[in-house]
C-alpha positions in Angstrom: 0.2 0.0 0.0 1.2 3.0 -1.3 0.6 5.7 1.6 1.2 9.3 1.5 1.5 11.3 4.9 0.5 14.8 5.2 1.8 17.4 7.7 3.2 20.8 8.7 6.5 22.1 8.7 7.4 21.7 12.5 6.1 18.1 12.8 7.8 17.4 9.4 11.1 15.4 11.3 8.6 13.5 13.6 6.4 12.6 10.9 9.5 11.2 8.9 10.6 9.6 12.0 7.6 7.8 12.6 6.1 7.3 9.1 8.6 5.2 7.9 8.2 3.5 4.7 5.7 6.2 3.7 5.8 9.3 1.6 5.2 12.7 3.0 4.3 16.1 1.9 4.9 19.1 4.1 2.3 21.7 3.3 3.6 25.5 3.8 2.2 26.1 6.8 3.9 25.9 10.8 1.3 23.9 12.6 -0.4 21.1 11.0 -3.8 21.8 13.0 -4.3 24.6 11.5 -4.6 23.0 7.8 -8.3 22.5 6.6 -9.5 20.2 4.1 -9.5 22.8 1.3 -6.1 24.3 1.7 -4.8 20.5 1.8 -6.5 20.3 -1.4 -5.0 23.3 -3.2 -1.5 22.1 -1.7 -1.9 18.6 -3.2 -3.2 19.8 -6.7 -0.4 22.4 -6.9 2.3 19.1 -6.3 0.3 17.2 -9.0 -0.1 14.6 -6.3 -1.4 11.1 -7.7 -0.9 7.6 -7.8 -1.4 6.8 -3.9 -3.6 4.0 -2.6 -4.3 6.3 0.2 -3.8 10.0 2.0 -3.2 10.5 5.7 -4.0 13.6 7.1 -3.4 15.3 10.5 -6.1 13.6 12.9 -6.1 17.5 14.4 -7.4 19.2 11.4 -11.1 20.3 11.5 -13.9 19.1 9.4 -13.8 15.8 7.2 -11.5 14.7 5.0 -14.5 13.4 2.2 -13.9 16.8 0.5 -10.3 16.1 -0.3 -11.0 12.5 -1.4 -13.6 13.6 -3.9 -11.4 16.5 -5.3 -8.0 14.1 -5.6 -10.1 11.1 -6.2 -7.6 9.0 -3.6 -8.7 7.4 -0.5 -8.3 10.1 2.3 -8.5 9.3 6.0 -7.4 11.4 9.3 -4.8 10.0 11.1 -4.0 10.3 14.7 -3.5 13.5 16.4 0.0 13.1 17.2 2.9 11.8 15.2 4.4 9.1 17.9 0.9 7.3 17.0 1.5 7.0 13.4 3.5 3.3 13.9 0.3 1.7 15.6 -2.1 3.6 13.0 -0.2 2.5 9.9 0.0 -1.4 11.7 -3.6 -1.3 12.5 -4.4 -0.1 8.7 -2.4 -2.9 7.4 -4.0 -5.6 9.4 -7.4 -4.3 7.8 -8.3 -1.5 10.4 -10.6 1.1 8.9 -9.8 4.6 9.5 -12.4 7.3 9.5 -12.9 10.4 7.7 -14.2 12.4 10.6 -12.5 10.7 13.9 -8.7 10.9 14.7 -7.1 7.4 14.6 -6.4 7.5 18.0 -9.6 8.0 19.3 -11.0 5.2 17.1 -8.6 2.7 18.4 -9.9 3.4 22.1 -13.7 3.2 20.6 -12.6 -0.2 19.0 -11.1 -1.3 22.3 -14.2 -0.2 24.3 -16.4 -2.0 21.5 -14.2 -5.5 22.1 -14.6 -5.1 26.1 -18.4 -5.0 25.2 -18.3 -8.2 22.9 -16.0 -10.0 25.4 -19.1 -8.9 28.3 -21.8 -9.4 25.8 -20.9 -13.2 25.6 -21.7 -13.6 29.0 -24.9 -12.0 29.0 -26.3 -14.2 26.4 -29.2 -15.8 27.9 -28.4 -19.4 27.0 -24.6 -19.1 28.2 -25.8 -17.9 31.6 -28.4 -20.8 32.0 -25.6 -23.3 31.1 -23.0 -21.7 33.7 -25.6 -21.6 36.3 -25.5 -25.1 36.2 -21.9 -25.1 37.9 -21.5 -25.0 41.6 -19.3 -21.7 41.1 -21.7 -19.7 39.4 -24.8 -18.3 41.0 -27.1 -15.6 41.1 -26.9 -12.7 43.7 -30.4 -10.9 43.1 -30.5 -10.9 39.5 -26.5 -10.8 38.5 -24.7 -13.7 37.7 -21.7 -14.1 39.6 -18.9 -16.4 39.8 -15.8 -18.2 37.5 -17.6 -18.0 34.5 -18.8 -13.9 34.4 -16.6 -11.1 34.5 -15.5 -9.8 37.9 -18.3 -7.6 39.3 -17.9 -4.3 41.6 -19.4 -4.1 45.2 -19.5 -0.5 45.7 -20.2 0.3 49.6 -22.3 3.4 50.8 -20.3 3.5 54.1 -21.9 4.5 57.3 -25.4 4.4 56.0 -27.9 4.7 58.7 -26.1 8.3 59.0 -27.4 9.6 55.5 -31.1 10.4 54.6 -32.5 8.2 52.0 -32.3 10.9 49.1 -28.3 10.9 49.9 -28.3 7.1 50.0 -29.9 6.8 46.5 -28.1 9.6 45.1 -24.7 7.9 46.4 -25.9 4.7 45.0 -27.1 6.0 41.7 -23.4 7.7 41.1 -22.0 4.1 41.8 -23.8 2.6 39.5 -23.1 5.1 36.7 -19.7 4.6 37.2 -19.3 1.2 36.6 -20.7 -0.7 40.0 -22.6 -3.7 40.0 -23.7 -4.4 43.1 -24.6 -1.6 46.1 -23.4 -2.4 49.7 -25.2 -0.7 52.6 -22.5 -0.8 55.1 -23.7 -0.1 58.6 -22.0 1.6 61.6 -19.6 -0.5 63.7 -20.5 -0.4 67.1 -24.1 0.6 67.1 -27.8 -1.2 66.3 -29.7 0.5 64.1 -32.3 -1.7 63.4 -35.1 0.6 62.3 -32.9 2.0 59.4 -33.0 -1.5 57.9 -36.8 -1.1 57.1 -35.8 1.6 54.5 -34.0 -0.9 52.4 -37.0 -1.5 50.4 -37.6 2.4 49.8 -34.0 2.4 48.9 -34.4 -0.6 46.1 -37.7 1.2 45.0 -36.0 4.7 44.4 -33.4 3.1 42.5 -35.9 1.1 40.4 -37.8 4.6 39.4 -34.4 6.0 38.5 -33.9 2.7 35.8 -31.7 0.8 38.1 -32.1 -2.7 39.4 -29.1 -3.7 41.3 -28.5 -6.3 43.8 -28.2 -5.1 47.2 -25.7 -6.5 49.5 -25.9 -5.7 53.5 -22.4 -5.0 55.3 -22.5 -5.6 59.4 -21.1 -7.3 62.2 -24.3 -6.7 64.5 -26.0 -10.0 64.5 -29.5 -8.7 65.1 -28.7 -6.2 62.4 -27.7 -9.3 59.9 -30.7 -11.3 60.9 -33.4 -8.4 60.3 -31.7 -7.5 56.7 -32.4 -11.1 55.5 -35.6 -10.5 54.1 -34.5 -7.1 52.3 -31.3 -8.1 50.4 -29.5 -10.2 48.2 -26.2 -10.6 49.7 -24.9 -10.8 53.5 -21.4 -9.8 54.1 -19.2 -10.5 57.2 -20.5 -13.8 58.4 -17.9 -15.4 60.4 -17.4 -18.1 63.3 -19.4 -15.9 66.0 -22.9 -15.7 63.9 -22.8 -18.4 61.4 -24.7 -20.9 63.5 -27.7 -17.6 63.8 -27.9 -16.7 59.9 -28.6 -19.8 57.8 -30.0 -18.6 54.5 -30.2 -19.7 50.7 -29.1 -16.5 50.1 -25.4 -15.9 49.0 -23.1 -15.0 52.2 -19.9 -14.0 52.5 -17.7 -16.0 55.0 -14.7 -14.0 56.9 -11.8 -15.9 58.9 -12.8 -14.2 62.3 -14.9 -14.5 65.5 -15.9 -11.3 66.3 -17.6 -11.9 69.5 -14.2 -13.7 70.8 -12.2 -11.2 68.9 -10.1 -13.8 66.9 -8.4 -13.2 63.6 -5.4 -15.4 62.3 -2.8 -13.0 61.0 -0.6 -16.2 59.9 -1.8 -17.0 56.0 -1.5 -20.8 56.6 -3.9 -20.4 59.7 -6.2 -18.0 58.0 -7.0 -20.5 55.3 -7.2 -23.5 57.2 -9.7 -21.4 59.6 -11.9 -20.3 56.6 -12.1 -24.0 55.1 -13.3 -25.2 58.3 -15.7 -22.5 58.5 -16.8 -23.1 54.9 -17.5 -27.1 55.6 -19.5 -26.0 58.9 -21.5 -23.2 56.6 -22.2 -26.4 54.3 -23.3 -28.6 57.3 -25.7 -26.3 58.3 -27.3 -25.6 55.2 -25.9 -22.5 53.8 -26.3 -23.0 49.5 -24.3 -20.1 48.1 -21.1 -19.2 49.7 -18.3 -16.5 49.0 -15.1 -16.8 50.7 -13.0 -13.4 51.8 -9.4 -14.3 53.5 -9.4 -10.5 53.9 -7.2 -8.2 52.2 -5.3 -5.9 54.5 -3.8 -2.6 54.1 0.0 -2.1 54.1 1.8 -3.1 56.4 0.2 -6.5 56.2 -0.6 -6.4 52.7 1.8 -9.0 51.4 0.5 -11.6 54.2 -3.1 -11.3 53.0 -1.9 -11.5 49.4 -0.5 -14.8 50.6 -3.6 -15.7 52.0 -5.6 -15.2 49.0 -3.0 -16.9 46.7 -2.9 -20.1 49.1 -6.6 -20.6 49.5 -6.8 -20.2 45.7 -4.6 -23.1 45.2 -5.9 -25.0 47.7 -9.7 -24.4 46.6 -9.9 -23.7 42.9 -13.4 -23.6 42.3 -14.4 -21.4 44.8 -16.1 -17.5 44.5 -13.6 -15.2 46.5 -14.3 -11.8 47.4 -11.7 -8.7 47.8 -12.0 -5.8 49.8 -9.7 -3.7 47.8 -11.1 0.0 49.0 -9.5 -0.5 52.4 -5.8 -1.1 50.8 -6.5 2.2 48.3 -7.7 4.5 51.3 -5.0 3.5 53.7 -2.0 4.9 51.7 -1.3 9.0 50.7 -0.9 7.6 46.7 -2.9 8.2 44.1 -5.6 5.9 43.9 -5.5 5.0 40.0 -2.6 2.9 40.0 -3.3 1.2 43.3 -6.7 0.3 41.7 -5.3 -1.2 38.5 -2.4 -3.4 40.3 -5.3 -4.7 42.7 -7.8 -5.4 39.6 -4.6 -7.4 38.1 -3.8 -9.3 41.0 -7.6 -10.0 41.2 -7.3 -11.1 37.9 -4.5 -13.3 38.6 -6.1 -14.9 41.5 -9.7 -15.4 40.1 -11.7 -12.8 42.4 -15.0 -12.6 41.4 -15.9 -9.8 43.5 -14.4 -6.4 44.5 -15.3 -4.4 47.5 -14.6 -0.6 47.5 -15.7 2.8 48.1 -15.1 6.2 47.9 -15.0 7.9 51.7 -11.9 10.2 51.4 -11.5 12.9 48.7 -8.2 11.1 47.7 -10.5 8.0 46.7 -12.9 10.2 44.6 -13.7 8.2 41.2 -12.4 5.2 42.7 -15.1 3.1 41.4 -15.0 4.3 37.7 -10.9 3.8 38.2 -11.5 -0.1 39.1 -14.2 -0.4 36.7 -11.7 0.6 33.9 -8.8 -1.2 35.6 -11.0 -4.4 35.3 -11.9 -3.9 31.6 -8.1 -3.9 31.0 -7.7 -6.9 32.8 -10.0 -8.5 30.1 -7.1 -8.7 27.9 -3.9 -11.1 28.3 -1.4 -7.7 28.9 -2.9 -4.6 29.9 -1.2 -2.6 27.5 -1.4 -0.9 24.3 -5.2 -1.5 24.1 -6.5 1.9 22.9 -7.7 2.8 26.5 -5.8 3.2 29.7 -5.5 4.5 33.0 -2.9 7.1 32.5 -4.0 10.5 34.0 -1.0 12.6 35.0 1.6 10.7 33.3 1.9 10.0 29.6 2.7 7.0 27.6 4.8 8.7 24.9 6.2 12.1 24.8 6.4 14.1 21.7 9.1 16.5 21.3 8.5 19.6 19.1 11.5 22.1 18.1 10.9 25.7 17.2 13.1 27.4 15.0 13.8 30.9 16.4 14.4 33.5 14.0 13.1 36.6 15.9 14.7 38.8 19.1 14.2 37.3 22.3 13.5 39.4 25.3 12.8 38.0 28.9 9.5 38.2 30.3 8.8 40.8 33.1 5.2 41.2 35.5 4.1 44.5 35.5 2.0 46.5 38.1 -1.5 45.4 38.1 -4.0 48.4 37.9 -7.1 47.4 39.7 -10.2 47.5 37.8 -14.4 48.5 38.5 -15.2 45.0 38.2 -13.5 41.5 39.7 -14.7 38.0 39.4 -15.0 35.1 41.8 -14.5 31.6 40.3 -15.7 28.1 42.0 -17.0 24.7 41.0 -20.3 23.6 41.9 -22.7 20.8 40.3 -19.9 19.7 37.9 -19.9 22.9 36.5 -17.8 26.1 36.3 -19.6 29.3 38.1 -18.5 32.9 37.9 -19.9 35.6 39.9 -18.9 39.3 38.7 -18.9 42.0 41.7 -19.0 45.8 41.5 -17.5 46.7 44.7 -19.7 44.4 47.0 -22.4 44.1 44.8 -22.8 40.8 42.7 -23.7 42.1 38.8 -24.0 38.7 37.0 -23.4 34.7 37.5 -22.1 32.9 34.5 -22.3 29.0 34.7 -20.8 26.5 32.1 -18.3 23.8 31.7 -16.5 25.4 28.7 -13.8 27.9 29.4 -14.1 29.3 26.2 -17.6 29.9 26.3 -17.7 31.4 30.2 -15.1 34.2 29.2 -17.0 35.2 25.7 -19.7 35.6 28.0 -18.0 37.5 30.1 -16.4 39.7 27.3 -19.9 40.4 26.0 -21.1 41.5 29.4 -18.1 43.1 30.7 -15.5 45.7 29.3 -12.0 44.1 30.8 -8.3 44.7 29.7 -6.5 42.0 28.1 -4.5 41.5 31.4 -7.8 40.7 33.1 -8.9 38.4 30.2 -5.6 36.3 30.3 -5.9 36.0 34.2 -9.6 34.8 33.9 -8.7 32.3 31.3 -6.0 30.9 32.9 -8.2 30.0 36.0 -10.8 29.0 34.1 -8.6 26.2 32.3 -7.4 25.2 35.9 -10.9 25.0 37.2 -11.7 22.8 33.9 -8.8 20.8 35.2 -9.9 20.4 38.8 -13.3 19.2 37.3 -11.7 16.8 35.3 -9.6 15.4 37.8 -12.4 15.6 40.5 -10.0 17.9 42.3 -10.5 21.2 44.8 -10.4 24.3 43.1 -9.6 27.5 44.9 -9.0 30.6 42.9 -5.5 31.5 42.5 -4.2 28.3 44.2 -2.1 25.7 42.9 -3.7 22.7 41.6 -0.8 20.6 42.3 2.3 20.6 44.6 5.7 20.2 43.0 6.9 16.8 43.0 9.7 16.4 40.4 
């Protein structure tokens, strides 16, 4: 296949470097993103370009390449936005991947990868597949959700200390979790308290979720025996059944067994002892009449993470067909590091050990977005190696770097800050309801409030309504972009404050 790569002057060295085996046409513009289909047509016609099987233009150009194809009679498509993705694009193209006339190639890879994820998951949603899988003892229903070794890993999202919240807040939190990838909503009770009246509200919570279009299984997490007994009629899964309460809670509903005796304050720290204790507890539960059992050897946070992982591995080696649960949220919560990479590692460990359910939550600000992170991580683990998939969990770091060198042939002066002249109007910027809000003040009076999620739209609206200096406009643009970044990363935004501390 004879391919022509179109670019601008600045990106030419990189395009030639990454586009080996292709011809390169350099348009007489500095930045390739400034090109338009009409400009490309004119430049290629002037150069009398022909005899190519395909033309690939920069992914950042606006508009469709259909116009170019019709004018030149050569199939024309958008390549990637950045030159370092050209090799991947060429490899995909030669393997039969279809590029787009409207969407940059790198975005197509993400769309394609997510489609492959859905294809994998859809196989396990087939009615015949589910019926066949549920005949095996290591697969069963939690509510209406198939769980087990033949199904994708499920996320159990806990609403911590639920009795402290009003019902609207609980439903709001549950919907947030479900929209971000949770499969099961866990109602977490308050340790050391007994809130029996609250349990009567669980049917109301379920009904509210149904009215909002959701019908997830609901699990219940408590160490209080009376709370567990009262919840039996209302929930689909019981967590935290141990040696101290296993006799009192016999049920056909799924339960999670943990290797403790809370009444006696017993928890085996040694991995081998922990596994043997849990195995005996499982045998006892089966003899009592429990039908669907999930085992949780208990995932501990650092400094005991390694021993607990050893317990999980040891248990899995001895019991290859049991359904396991791991509480990953505890590990993420108890370390002051970004949760994205930690969730990715824990998802990978869960895949290796075939852990079917992952329990997590978002209690502290540093864990915001944790459910979605875990969901994406689990999607990545559907593939043999979670690398070069087309989607990733790289947020603050980049996979590749593209260095652009500019030739400087103009005078160079050092920047200096000038004294700021106060203006009659000033602005206060803050975040609320996933939007950027800007209040315009004159003195102590509020004049106008502008709300939106796109910095350009907000600054254009401000400029339509107020006469401000260029310096003031630049300041607003900088702050609005910071606010937009804070929204994306679910960080706190404070006007004139720094988003990130210096690390490197």
